[in-house]
PDB file with SEQRES, HELIX, SHEET and CRYST1 records, atoms N, CA, C and O in Angstrom:
SEQRES   1 A   75  MET SER LEU HIS MET LEU GLY LYS ASP PRO GLN SER LYS          
SEQRES   2 A   75  GLU GLY LYS SER ALA THR VAL TYR TYR ASP ASP VAL SER          
SEQRES   3 A   75  ASP ARG TYR LEU VAL GLN GLY LEU LYS VAL LEU ASP ASP          
SEQRES   4 A   75  GLU ARG LEU SER GLN LEU ASP LEU PRO ALA HIS GLU THR          
SEQRES   5 A   75  VAL VAL GLU ILE PRO LYS TYR MET VAL GLU PHE PHE PRO          
SEQRES   6 A   75  GLU VAL ASN GLY GLY GLY GLY ALA VAL VAL                      
HELIX    1 AA1 ASP A   39  LEU A   42  1                                   4    
HELIX    2 AA2 LYS A   58  PHE A   63  5                                   6    
SHEET    1 AA1 3 LEU A   3  LYS A   8  0                                        
SHEET    2 AA1 3 THR A  19  ASP A  23 -1                                        
SHEET    3 AA1 3 ARG A  28  GLN A  32 -1                                        
CRYST1    1.000    1.000    1.000  90.00  90.00  90.00 P 1           1          
ATOM      1  N   MET A   1     -15.997  -1.666   9.824  1.00  0.00           N  
ATOM      2  CA  MET A   1     -14.891  -1.147   9.040  1.00  0.00           C  
ATOM      3  C   MET A   1     -15.314  -1.222   7.579  1.00  0.00           C  
ATOM      4  O   MET A   1     -15.825  -2.217   7.065  1.00  0.00           O  
ATOM      5  N   SER A   2     -15.034   0.010   6.918  1.00  0.00           N  
ATOM      6  CA  SER A   2     -15.452   0.175   5.493  1.00  0.00           C  
ATOM      7  C   SER A   2     -14.216   0.354   4.716  1.00  0.00           C  
ATOM      8  O   SER A   2     -13.645   1.439   4.829  1.00  0.00           O  
ATOM      9  N   LEU A   3     -13.717  -0.541   3.946  1.00  0.00           N  
ATOM     10  CA  LEU A   3     -12.605  -0.452   3.098  1.00  0.00           C  
ATOM     11  C   LEU A   3     -13.002  -0.110   1.650  1.00  0.00           C  
ATOM     12  O   LEU A   3     -13.928  -0.628   1.026  1.00  0.00           O  
ATOM     13  N   HIS A   4     -12.203   0.791   1.236  1.00  0.00           N  
ATOM     14  CA  HIS A   4     -12.471   1.216  -0.173  1.00  0.00           C  
ATOM     15  C   HIS A   4     -11.137   1.027  -1.031  1.00  0.00           C  
ATOM     16  O   HIS A   4     -10.139   1.694  -0.757  1.00  0.00           O  
ATOM     17  N   MET A   5     -11.144   0.160  -2.010  1.00  0.00           N  
ATOM     18  CA  MET A   5      -9.953   0.061  -2.870  1.00  0.00           C  
ATOM     19  C   MET A   5      -9.734   1.316  -3.642  1.00  0.00           C  
ATOM     20  O   MET A   5     -10.639   1.815  -4.310  1.00  0.00           O  
ATOM     21  N   LEU A   6      -8.563   1.822  -3.558  1.00  0.00           N  
ATOM     22  CA  LEU A   6      -8.138   3.078  -4.325  1.00  0.00           C  
ATOM     23  C   LEU A   6      -7.481   2.776  -5.516  1.00  0.00           C  
ATOM     24  O   LEU A   6      -7.633   3.508  -6.494  1.00  0.00           O  
ATOM     25  N   GLY A   7      -6.724   1.725  -5.558  1.00  0.00           N  
ATOM     26  CA  GLY A   7      -6.222   1.238  -6.805  1.00  0.00           C  
ATOM     27  C   GLY A   7      -5.347  -0.041  -6.748  1.00  0.00           C  
ATOM     28  O   GLY A   7      -4.753  -0.349  -5.715  1.00  0.00           O  
ATOM     29  N   LYS A   8      -5.284  -0.745  -7.829  1.00  0.00           N  
ATOM     30  CA  LYS A   8      -4.518  -1.905  -8.049  1.00  0.00           C  
ATOM     31  C   LYS A   8      -3.372  -1.626  -8.985  1.00  0.00           C  
ATOM     32  O   LYS A   8      -3.530  -0.825  -9.907  1.00  0.00           O  
ATOM     33  N   ASP A   9      -2.201  -2.259  -8.791  1.00  0.00           N  
ATOM     34  CA  ASP A   9      -1.039  -2.148  -9.633  1.00  0.00           C  
ATOM     35  C   ASP A   9      -1.429  -2.620 -11.051  1.00  0.00           C  
ATOM     36  O   ASP A   9      -1.650  -3.812 -11.266  1.00  0.00           O  
ATOM     37  N   PRO A  10      -1.511  -1.713 -11.986  1.00  0.00           N  
ATOM     38  CA  PRO A  10      -1.942  -2.101 -13.288  1.00  0.00           C  
ATOM     39  C   PRO A  10      -0.952  -2.956 -14.123  1.00  0.00           C  
ATOM     40  O   PRO A  10      -1.264  -3.525 -15.169  1.00  0.00           O  
ATOM     41  N   GLN A  11       0.302  -2.985 -13.535  1.00  0.00           N  
ATOM     42  CA  GLN A  11       1.272  -3.812 -14.140  1.00  0.00           C  
ATOM     43  C   GLN A  11       1.476  -5.179 -13.534  1.00  0.00           C  
ATOM     44  O   GLN A  11       2.386  -5.912 -13.923  1.00  0.00           O  
ATOM     45  N   SER A  12       0.623  -5.524 -12.573  1.00  0.00           N  
ATOM     46  CA  SER A  12       0.620  -6.862 -11.892  1.00  0.00           C  
ATOM     47  C   SER A  12       0.309  -8.009 -12.795  1.00  0.00           C  
ATOM     48  O   SER A  12      -0.718  -7.981 -13.473  1.00  0.00           O  
ATOM     49  N   LYS A  13       1.113  -8.990 -12.842  1.00  0.00           N  
ATOM     50  CA  LYS A  13       0.820 -10.039 -13.791  1.00  0.00           C  
ATOM     51  C   LYS A  13      -0.419 -10.793 -13.372  1.00  0.00           C  
ATOM     52  O   LYS A  13      -1.179 -11.199 -14.250  1.00  0.00           O  
ATOM     53  N   GLU A  14      -0.672 -11.004 -12.131  1.00  0.00           N  
ATOM     54  CA  GLU A  14      -1.933 -11.767 -11.662  1.00  0.00           C  
ATOM     55  C   GLU A  14      -3.001 -10.867 -11.418  1.00  0.00           C  
ATOM     56  O   GLU A  14      -4.137 -11.330 -11.311  1.00  0.00           O  
ATOM     57  N   GLY A  15      -2.773  -9.483 -11.301  1.00  0.00           N  
ATOM     58  CA  GLY A  15      -3.776  -8.579 -10.845  1.00  0.00           C  
ATOM     59  C   GLY A  15      -4.147  -8.686  -9.423  1.00  0.00           C  
ATOM     60  O   GLY A  15      -5.314  -8.453  -9.111  1.00  0.00           O  
ATOM     61  N   LYS A  16      -3.365  -8.980  -8.615  1.00  0.00           N  
ATOM     62  CA  LYS A  16      -3.649  -9.123  -7.058  1.00  0.00           C  
ATOM     63  C   LYS A  16      -2.816  -8.277  -6.287  1.00  0.00           C  
ATOM     64  O   LYS A  16      -3.199  -8.046  -5.141  1.00  0.00           O  
ATOM     65  N   SER A  17      -1.613  -7.696  -6.727  1.00  0.00           N  
ATOM     66  CA  SER A  17      -0.725  -6.904  -5.801  1.00  0.00           C  
ATOM     67  C   SER A  17      -0.006  -6.018  -6.761  1.00  0.00           C  
ATOM     68  O   SER A  17       0.215  -6.405  -7.909  1.00  0.00           O  
ATOM     69  N   ALA A  18       0.351  -4.898  -6.357  1.00  0.00           N  
ATOM     70  CA  ALA A  18      -0.063  -4.141  -5.062  1.00  0.00           C  
ATOM     71  C   ALA A  18      -1.369  -3.588  -5.077  1.00  0.00           C  
ATOM     72  O   ALA A  18      -1.929  -3.412  -6.159  1.00  0.00           O  
ATOM     73  N   THR A  19      -1.938  -3.283  -3.974  1.00  0.00           N  
ATOM     74  CA  THR A  19      -3.244  -2.607  -3.953  1.00  0.00           C  
ATOM     75  C   THR A  19      -3.190  -1.623  -2.737  1.00  0.00           C  
ATOM     76  O   THR A  19      -2.528  -1.901  -1.737  1.00  0.00           O  
ATOM     77  N   VAL A  20      -3.865  -0.530  -2.847  1.00  0.00           N  
ATOM     78  CA  VAL A  20      -4.020   0.487  -1.893  1.00  0.00           C  
ATOM     79  C   VAL A  20      -5.504   0.513  -1.579  1.00  0.00           C  
ATOM     80  O   VAL A  20      -6.389   0.421  -2.430  1.00  0.00           O  
ATOM     81  N   TYR A  21      -5.707   0.658  -0.151  1.00  0.00           N  
ATOM     82  CA  TYR A  21      -7.140   0.569   0.329  1.00  0.00           C  
ATOM     83  C   TYR A  21      -7.228   1.926   1.283  1.00  0.00           C  
ATOM     84  O   TYR A  21      -6.204   2.433   1.741  1.00  0.00           O  
ATOM     85  N   TYR A  22      -8.331   2.373   1.494  1.00  0.00           N  
ATOM     86  CA  TYR A  22      -8.652   3.421   2.429  1.00  0.00           C  
ATOM     87  C   TYR A  22      -9.669   2.911   3.396  1.00  0.00           C  
ATOM     88  O   TYR A  22     -10.678   2.376   2.935  1.00  0.00           O  
ATOM     89  N   ASP A  23      -9.505   3.024   4.758  1.00  0.00           N  
ATOM     90  CA  ASP A  23     -10.498   2.599   5.737  1.00  0.00           C  
ATOM     91  C   ASP A  23     -11.146   3.943   6.332  1.00  0.00           C  
ATOM     92  O   ASP A  23     -10.523   4.722   7.054  1.00  0.00           O  
ATOM     93  N   ASP A  24     -12.358   4.094   5.968  1.00  0.00           N  
ATOM     94  CA  ASP A  24     -12.960   5.475   6.298  1.00  0.00           C  
ATOM     95  C   ASP A  24     -13.339   5.449   7.790  1.00  0.00           C  
ATOM     96  O   ASP A  24     -13.686   6.491   8.347  1.00  0.00           O  
ATOM     97  N   VAL A  25     -13.273   4.201   8.486  1.00  0.00           N  
ATOM     98  CA  VAL A  25     -13.669   4.352   9.909  1.00  0.00           C  
ATOM     99  C   VAL A  25     -12.376   4.718  10.690  1.00  0.00           C  
ATOM    100  O   VAL A  25     -12.480   5.563  11.579  1.00  0.00           O  
ATOM    101  N   SER A  26     -11.254   4.196  10.454  1.00  0.00           N  
ATOM    102  CA  SER A  26     -10.106   4.495  11.108  1.00  0.00           C  
ATOM    103  C   SER A  26      -9.249   5.634  10.606  1.00  0.00           C  
ATOM    104  O   SER A  26      -8.293   6.069  11.249  1.00  0.00           O  
ATOM    105  N   ASP A  27      -9.696   6.175   9.232  1.00  0.00           N  
ATOM    106  CA  ASP A  27      -9.003   7.129   8.489  1.00  0.00           C  
ATOM    107  C   ASP A  27      -7.467   6.935   8.285  1.00  0.00           C  
ATOM    108  O   ASP A  27      -6.587   7.780   8.448  1.00  0.00           O  
ATOM    109  N   ARG A  28      -7.322   5.446   7.836  1.00  0.00           N  
ATOM    110  CA  ARG A  28      -5.998   5.025   7.630  1.00  0.00           C  
ATOM    111  C   ARG A  28      -5.892   4.307   6.266  1.00  0.00           C  
ATOM    112  O   ARG A  28      -6.893   3.819   5.743  1.00  0.00           O  
ATOM    113  N   TYR A  29      -4.698   4.249   5.709  1.00  0.00           N  
ATOM    114  CA  TYR A  29      -4.531   3.524   4.482  1.00  0.00           C  
ATOM    115  C   TYR A  29      -4.102   2.065   4.857  1.00  0.00           C  
ATOM    116  O   TYR A  29      -3.474   1.807   5.884  1.00  0.00           O  
ATOM    117  N   LEU A  30      -4.474   1.185   3.984  1.00  0.00           N  
ATOM    118  CA  LEU A  30      -3.974  -0.164   4.082  1.00  0.00           C  
ATOM    119  C   LEU A  30      -3.161  -0.398   2.685  1.00  0.00           C  
ATOM    120  O   LEU A  30      -3.642  -0.035   1.612  1.00  0.00           O  
ATOM    121  N   VAL A  31      -2.095  -0.931   2.771  1.00  0.00           N  
ATOM    122  CA  VAL A  31      -1.312  -1.246   1.536  1.00  0.00           C  
ATOM    123  C   VAL A  31      -0.922  -2.750   1.429  1.00  0.00           C  
ATOM    124  O   VAL A  31      -0.243  -3.283   2.307  1.00  0.00           O  
ATOM    125  N   GLN A  32      -1.346  -3.387   0.389  1.00  0.00           N  
ATOM    126  CA  GLN A  32      -0.991  -4.735   0.042  1.00  0.00           C  
ATOM    127  C   GLN A  32       0.102  -4.729  -0.832  1.00  0.00           C  
ATOM    128  O   GLN A  32       0.110  -3.984  -1.812  1.00  0.00           O  
ATOM    129  N   GLY A  33       1.146  -5.586  -0.538  1.00  0.00           N  
ATOM    130  CA  GLY A  33       2.252  -5.479  -1.490  1.00  0.00           C  
ATOM    131  C   GLY A  33       3.237  -6.825  -1.034  1.00  0.00           C  
ATOM    132  O   GLY A  33       2.896  -7.705  -0.244  1.00  0.00           O  
ATOM    133  N   LEU A  34       4.303  -6.748  -1.622  1.00  0.00           N  
ATOM    134  CA  LEU A  34       5.234  -7.906  -1.406  1.00  0.00           C  
ATOM    135  C   LEU A  34       5.833  -7.721   0.042  1.00  0.00           C  
ATOM    136  O   LEU A  34       6.317  -6.627   0.332  1.00  0.00           O  
ATOM    137  N   LYS A  35       5.821  -8.710   0.927  1.00  0.00           N  
ATOM    138  CA  LYS A  35       6.414  -8.723   2.212  1.00  0.00           C  
ATOM    139  C   LYS A  35       7.892  -8.607   2.079  1.00  0.00           C  
ATOM    140  O   LYS A  35       8.490  -9.325   1.278  1.00  0.00           O  
ATOM    141  N   VAL A  36       8.523  -7.719   2.838  1.00  0.00           N  
ATOM    142  CA  VAL A  36       9.984  -7.426   2.739  1.00  0.00           C  
ATOM    143  C   VAL A  36      10.589  -8.503   3.657  1.00  0.00           C  
ATOM    144  O   VAL A  36      10.352  -8.494   4.865  1.00  0.00           O  
ATOM    145  N   LEU A  37      11.365  -9.423   3.081  1.00  0.00           N  
ATOM    146  CA  LEU A  37      12.009 -10.455   3.903  1.00  0.00           C  
ATOM    147  C   LEU A  37      13.537 -10.326   3.875  1.00  0.00           C  
ATOM    148  O   LEU A  37      14.217 -11.155   4.479  1.00  0.00           O  
ATOM    149  N   ASP A  38      14.096  -9.328   3.204  1.00  0.00           N  
ATOM    150  CA  ASP A  38      15.508  -9.138   3.130  1.00  0.00           C  
ATOM    151  C   ASP A  38      16.040  -8.537   4.383  1.00  0.00           C  
ATOM    152  O   ASP A  38      15.757  -7.399   4.756  1.00  0.00           O  
ATOM    153  N   ASP A  39      16.896  -9.434   5.069  1.00  0.00           N  
ATOM    154  CA  ASP A  39      17.499  -8.989   6.476  1.00  0.00           C  
ATOM    155  C   ASP A  39      18.271  -7.674   6.408  1.00  0.00           C  
ATOM    156  O   ASP A  39      18.204  -6.833   7.305  1.00  0.00           O  
ATOM    157  N   GLU A  40      18.992  -7.537   5.329  1.00  0.00           N  
ATOM    158  CA  GLU A  40      19.772  -6.399   5.333  1.00  0.00           C  
ATOM    159  C   GLU A  40      18.807  -5.017   5.186  1.00  0.00           C  
ATOM    160  O   GLU A  40      19.228  -3.988   5.713  1.00  0.00           O  
ATOM    161  N   ARG A  41      17.767  -4.997   4.611  1.00  0.00           N  
ATOM    162  CA  ARG A  41      16.906  -3.850   4.561  1.00  0.00           C  
ATOM    163  C   ARG A  41      16.166  -3.746   5.861  1.00  0.00           C  
ATOM    164  O   ARG A  41      15.982  -2.663   6.417  1.00  0.00           O  
ATOM    165  N   LEU A  42      15.672  -5.099   6.418  1.00  0.00           N  
ATOM    166  CA  LEU A  42      14.869  -4.855   7.626  1.00  0.00           C  
ATOM    167  C   LEU A  42      15.868  -4.382   8.856  1.00  0.00           C  
ATOM    168  O   LEU A  42      15.436  -3.713   9.795  1.00  0.00           O  
ATOM    169  N   SER A  43      16.966  -4.714   8.775  1.00  0.00           N  
ATOM    170  CA  SER A  43      17.951  -4.302   9.844  1.00  0.00           C  
ATOM    171  C   SER A  43      18.051  -2.745   9.949  1.00  0.00           C  
ATOM    172  O   SER A  43      18.444  -2.178  10.969  1.00  0.00           O  
ATOM    173  N   GLN A  44      17.680  -2.134   8.862  1.00  0.00           N  
ATOM    174  CA  GLN A  44      17.892  -0.658   8.912  1.00  0.00           C  
ATOM    175  C   GLN A  44      16.501   0.020   9.298  1.00  0.00           C  
ATOM    176  O   GLN A  44      16.421   1.248   9.291  1.00  0.00           O  
ATOM    177  N   LEU A  45      15.547  -0.669   9.591  1.00  0.00           N  
ATOM    178  CA  LEU A  45      14.232  -0.283  10.143  1.00  0.00           C  
ATOM    179  C   LEU A  45      14.068  -0.449  11.738  1.00  0.00           C  
ATOM    180  O   LEU A  45      14.558  -1.386  12.369  1.00  0.00           O  
ATOM    181  N   ASP A  46      13.380   0.499  12.244  1.00  0.00           N  
ATOM    182  CA  ASP A  46      13.055   0.349  13.675  1.00  0.00           C  
ATOM    183  C   ASP A  46      11.593  -0.370  13.696  1.00  0.00           C  
ATOM    184  O   ASP A  46      10.557   0.272  13.867  1.00  0.00           O  
ATOM    185  N   LEU A  47      11.632  -1.672  13.516  1.00  0.00           N  
ATOM    186  CA  LEU A  47      10.358  -2.340  13.257  1.00  0.00           C  
ATOM    187  C   LEU A  47       9.898  -3.283  14.524  1.00  0.00           C  
ATOM    188  O   LEU A  47      10.513  -4.296  14.857  1.00  0.00           O  
ATOM    189  N   PRO A  48       8.822  -2.831  15.117  1.00  0.00           N  
ATOM    190  CA  PRO A  48       8.326  -3.582  16.372  1.00  0.00           C  
ATOM    191  C   PRO A  48       7.911  -5.055  15.841  1.00  0.00           C  
ATOM    192  O   PRO A  48       7.530  -5.299  14.696  1.00  0.00           O  
ATOM    193  N   ALA A  49       8.048  -5.923  16.822  1.00  0.00           N  
ATOM    194  CA  ALA A  49       7.621  -7.251  16.404  1.00  0.00           C  
ATOM    195  C   ALA A  49       6.190  -7.458  15.895  1.00  0.00           C  
ATOM    196  O   ALA A  49       5.870  -8.400  15.170  1.00  0.00           O  
ATOM    197  N   HIS A  50       5.358  -6.511  16.327  1.00  0.00           N  
ATOM    198  CA  HIS A  50       3.893  -6.689  15.881  1.00  0.00           C  
ATOM    199  C   HIS A  50       3.640  -5.890  14.531  1.00  0.00           C  
ATOM    200  O   HIS A  50       2.494  -5.728  14.113  1.00  0.00           O  
ATOM    201  N   GLU A  51       4.631  -5.454  13.941  1.00  0.00           N  
ATOM    202  CA  GLU A  51       4.446  -4.813  12.607  1.00  0.00           C  
ATOM    203  C   GLU A  51       5.181  -5.602  11.520  1.00  0.00           C  
ATOM    204  O   GLU A  51       6.004  -6.466  11.823  1.00  0.00           O  
ATOM    205  N   THR A  52       4.874  -5.293  10.223  1.00  0.00           N  
ATOM    206  CA  THR A  52       5.590  -5.817   9.144  1.00  0.00           C  
ATOM    207  C   THR A  52       5.701  -4.785   8.117  1.00  0.00           C  
ATOM    208  O   THR A  52       5.057  -3.746   8.262  1.00  0.00           O  
ATOM    209  N   VAL A  53       6.466  -4.960   7.068  1.00  0.00           N  
ATOM    210  CA  VAL A  53       6.727  -4.017   6.080  1.00  0.00           C  
ATOM    211  C   VAL A  53       6.536  -4.637   4.618  1.00  0.00           C  
ATOM    212  O   VAL A  53       7.097  -5.667   4.244  1.00  0.00           O  
ATOM    213  N   VAL A  54       5.753  -3.943   3.925  1.00  0.00           N  
ATOM    214  CA  VAL A  54       5.509  -4.397   2.443  1.00  0.00           C  
ATOM    215  C   VAL A  54       6.047  -3.386   1.659  1.00  0.00           C  
ATOM    216  O   VAL A  54       6.239  -2.245   2.080  1.00  0.00           O  
ATOM    217  N   GLU A  55       6.336  -3.825   0.354  1.00  0.00           N  
ATOM    218  CA  GLU A  55       6.766  -2.804  -0.568  1.00  0.00           C  
ATOM    219  C   GLU A  55       5.895  -2.851  -1.817  1.00  0.00           C  
ATOM    220  O   GLU A  55       5.442  -3.899  -2.277  1.00  0.00           O  
ATOM    221  N   ILE A  56       5.679  -1.553  -2.369  1.00  0.00           N  
ATOM    222  CA  ILE A  56       4.976  -1.485  -3.559  1.00  0.00           C  
ATOM    223  C   ILE A  56       5.710  -0.549  -4.587  1.00  0.00           C  
ATOM    224  O   ILE A  56       6.567   0.256  -4.223  1.00  0.00           O  
ATOM    225  N   PRO A  57       5.332  -0.701  -5.846  1.00  0.00           N  
ATOM    226  CA  PRO A  57       6.116   0.037  -6.871  1.00  0.00           C  
ATOM    227  C   PRO A  57       5.991   1.571  -6.581  1.00  0.00           C  
ATOM    228  O   PRO A  57       4.948   2.002  -6.090  1.00  0.00           O  
ATOM    229  N   LYS A  58       6.932   2.320  -6.847  1.00  0.00           N  
ATOM    230  CA  LYS A  58       6.919   3.821  -6.641  1.00  0.00           C  
ATOM    231  C   LYS A  58       5.818   4.494  -7.391  1.00  0.00           C  
ATOM    232  O   LYS A  58       5.341   5.533  -6.935  1.00  0.00           O  
ATOM    233  N   TYR A  59       5.375   3.974  -8.521  1.00  0.00           N  
ATOM    234  CA  TYR A  59       4.264   4.622  -9.236  1.00  0.00           C  
ATOM    235  C   TYR A  59       2.893   4.514  -8.684  1.00  0.00           C  
ATOM    236  O   TYR A  59       1.937   5.168  -9.099  1.00  0.00           O  
ATOM    237  N   MET A  60       2.853   3.571  -7.638  1.00  0.00           N  
ATOM    238  CA  MET A  60       1.645   3.203  -6.918  1.00  0.00           C  
ATOM    239  C   MET A  60       1.199   4.520  -6.075  1.00  0.00           C  
ATOM    240  O   MET A  60       0.035   4.571  -5.678  1.00  0.00           O  
ATOM    241  N   VAL A  61       1.999   5.471  -5.820  1.00  0.00           N  
ATOM    242  CA  VAL A  61       1.715   6.486  -4.932  1.00  0.00           C  
ATOM    243  C   VAL A  61       0.574   7.340  -5.583  1.00  0.00           C  
ATOM    244  O   VAL A  61      -0.058   8.127  -4.877  1.00  0.00           O  
ATOM    245  N   GLU A  62       0.315   7.207  -6.841  1.00  0.00           N  
ATOM    246  CA  GLU A  62      -0.644   7.934  -7.496  1.00  0.00           C  
ATOM    247  C   GLU A  62      -2.032   7.675  -6.953  1.00  0.00           C  
ATOM    248  O   GLU A  62      -2.910   8.517  -7.140  1.00  0.00           O  
ATOM    249  N   PHE A  63      -2.272   6.585  -6.307  1.00  0.00           N  
ATOM    250  CA  PHE A  63      -3.416   6.168  -5.744  1.00  0.00           C  
ATOM    251  C   PHE A  63      -3.843   6.827  -4.349  1.00  0.00           C  
ATOM    252  O   PHE A  63      -4.978   6.745  -3.880  1.00  0.00           O  
ATOM    253  N   PHE A  64      -2.807   7.465  -3.781  1.00  0.00           N  
ATOM    254  CA  PHE A  64      -3.104   8.176  -2.486  1.00  0.00           C  
ATOM    255  C   PHE A  64      -3.649   9.588  -2.826  1.00  0.00           C  
ATOM    256  O   PHE A  64      -2.964  10.321  -3.539  1.00  0.00           O  
ATOM    257  N   PRO A  65      -4.830   9.997  -2.358  1.00  0.00           N  
ATOM    258  CA  PRO A  65      -5.490  11.226  -2.721  1.00  0.00           C  
ATOM    259  C   PRO A  65      -4.648  12.366  -2.590  1.00  0.00           C  
ATOM    260  O   PRO A  65      -4.691  13.276  -3.419  1.00  0.00           O  
ATOM    261  N   GLU A  66      -3.732  12.386  -1.412  1.00  0.00           N  
ATOM    262  CA  GLU A  66      -2.903  13.659  -1.204  1.00  0.00           C  
ATOM    263  C   GLU A  66      -1.888  13.754  -2.307  1.00  0.00           C  
ATOM    264  O   GLU A  66      -1.362  14.847  -2.514  1.00  0.00           O  
ATOM    265  N   VAL A  67      -1.565  12.710  -3.034  1.00  0.00           N  
ATOM    266  CA  VAL A  67      -0.536  12.896  -4.151  1.00  0.00           C  
ATOM    267  C   VAL A  67      -1.262  13.235  -5.365  1.00  0.00           C  
ATOM    268  O   VAL A  67      -0.651  13.987  -6.125  1.00  0.00           O  
ATOM    269  N   ASN A  68      -2.417  12.860  -5.726  1.00  0.00           N  
ATOM    270  CA  ASN A  68      -3.039  13.070  -6.929  1.00  0.00           C  
ATOM    271  C   ASN A  68      -4.106  14.176  -6.973  1.00  0.00           C  
ATOM    272  O   ASN A  68      -4.968  14.233  -7.849  1.00  0.00           O  
ATOM    273  N   GLY A  69      -3.976  15.090  -5.916  1.00  0.00           N  
ATOM    274  CA  GLY A  69      -4.761  16.263  -5.958  1.00  0.00           C  
ATOM    275  C   GLY A  69      -6.126  16.182  -5.168  1.00  0.00           C  
ATOM    276  O   GLY A  69      -7.038  16.979  -5.389  1.00  0.00           O  
ATOM    277  N   GLY A  70      -6.204  15.234  -4.291  1.00  0.00           N  
ATOM    278  CA  GLY A  70      -7.347  15.068  -3.398  1.00  0.00           C  
ATOM    279  C   GLY A  70      -8.372  14.011  -3.911  1.00  0.00           C  
ATOM    280  O   GLY A  70      -9.122  13.543  -3.055  1.00  0.00           O  
ATOM    281  N   GLY A  71      -8.497  13.597  -5.124  1.00  0.00           N  
ATOM    282  CA  GLY A  71      -9.410  12.655  -5.497  1.00  0.00           C  
ATOM    283  C   GLY A  71      -8.767  11.234  -5.649  1.00  0.00           C  
ATOM    284  O   GLY A  71      -7.719  11.141  -6.288  1.00  0.00           O  
ATOM    285  N   GLY A  72      -9.292  10.221  -5.140  1.00  0.00           N  
ATOM    286  CA  GLY A  72      -8.675   8.948  -5.144  1.00  0.00           C  
ATOM    287  C   GLY A  72      -9.063   8.143  -6.437  1.00  0.00           C  
ATOM    288  O   GLY A  72     -10.233   7.933  -6.758  1.00  0.00           O  
ATOM    289  N   ALA A  73      -7.955   7.708  -7.159  1.00  0.00           N  
ATOM    290  CA  ALA A  73      -8.293   6.998  -8.353  1.00  0.00           C  
ATOM    291  C   ALA A  73      -8.784   5.654  -7.941  1.00  0.00           C  
ATOM    292  O   ALA A  73      -8.157   5.004  -7.105  1.00  0.00           O  
ATOM    293  N   VAL A  74      -9.848   5.221  -8.474  1.00  0.00           N  
ATOM    294  CA  VAL A  74     -10.507   4.011  -8.231  1.00  0.00           C  
ATOM    295  C   VAL A  74     -10.461   3.097  -9.490  1.00  0.00           C  
ATOM    296  O   VAL A  74     -10.940   3.441 -10.571  1.00  0.00           O  
ATOM    297  N   VAL A  75      -9.853   1.918  -9.268  1.00  0.00           N  
ATOM    298  CA  VAL A  75      -9.561   0.956 -10.269  1.00  0.00           C  
ATOM    299  C   VAL A  75     -10.499  -0.217 -10.169  1.00  0.00           C  
ATOM    300  O   VAL A  75     -10.400  -1.157 -10.958  1.00  0.00           O  
TER     301      VAL A  75                                                      
END                                                                             
């Protein structure tokens, strides 16, 4: 597996979260963010037991190549 960091949240106080990665072997994105623990929001999702949900700030979508015109912003 070869992960490529596409971008970190420039507003993160500790510089650790949120982060967007791309896995070029599986052709998938990995998103690191705050784990959603709010039962009200979780109850609105069809979430299998083997999955979890994380949240990232809306402005973090700029790191997805499909959003920013094809090129991944690397931080």
